[in-house]
C-alpha positions in Angstrom: 2.5 -4.3 1.2 -0.7 -2.3 2.0 -0.8 -4.5 5.4 3.1 -3.3 6.3 2.2 0.4 4.9 -0.7 0.6 7.1 1.6 -0.1 9.9 4.4 1.8 9.0 3.5 4.4 6.5 6.7 6.2 6.3 8.7 2.9 5.7 11.6 3.5 3.0 11.4 1.2 -0.2 14.5 -0.4 0.5 13.1 -1.7 3.8 9.4 -2.3 2.5 11.2 -4.9 -0.1 12.9 -6.7 2.5 9.7 -6.7 4.6 7.7 -8.2 1.9 10.5 -10.3 0.1 10.5 -8.8 -3.1 12.8 -6.7 -5.2 13.0 -2.5 -4.8 12.0 -2.6 -8.4 9.1 -4.7 -7.7 8.0 -2.4 -4.5 8.4 0.6 -7.1 6.2 -0.8 -9.5 3.2 -2.0 -7.1 3.6 1.6 -5.1 2.9 3.4 -8.8 0.2 1.3 -9.7 -1.7 1.6 -6.5 -1.1 5.4 -6.6 -2.5 5.5 -10.1 -5.7 3.4 -8.9 -6.0 6.0 -6.1 -5.6 3.4 -3.4 -2.3 5.3 -2.3 -1.6 8.4 -1.7 2.0 9.7 -1.6 3.2 12.9 0.7 6.5 14.0 0.4 8.1 15.1 3.9 11.8 15.9 3.3 13.5 13.1 1.4 11.2 10.5 2.4 7.2 9.7 1.4 4.7 8.8 3.7 2.1 6.6 2.1 -1.8 7.1 3.3 -4.0 4.2 2.1 -7.7 4.8 1.2 -9.2 2.3 3.1 -12.9 2.7 1.0 -11.4 1.3 -2.1 -13.1 -1.2 -3.1 -11.2 -4.8 -3.9 -10.8 -5.3 -7.5 -11.5 -9.1 -7.7 -15.2 -9.7 -8.6 -15.8 -12.3 -6.0 -14.4 -9.5 -3.3 -15.5 -6.2 -4.8 -18.6 -6.1 -2.3 -15.5 -5.2 0.5 -13.4 -2.4 0.8 -9.3 -2.2 1.5 -10.3 -1.3 5.1 -12.1 -4.3 6.0 -9.3 -6.3 4.8 -6.5 -4.3 6.7 -8.7 -4.9 9.7 -8.9 -8.7 9.1 -5.2 -8.8 8.7 -4.4 -6.5 11.9 
């Protein structure tokens, strides 16, 4: 989901769900978790949200926590 949002930060939840292949409810839950953890910031622009990714946030898994989200996104882009 972070890869898709890095490419299109104002993507609607419906489109994000289609792109990732999960339900809209699952997308909402993941976005809420990422926002609560401080990985995503949400900015309201009219009726739409724009998401910004905190690229310096560390990955959570102990084997990967030496790296940050920006490194992962750069690798996958």
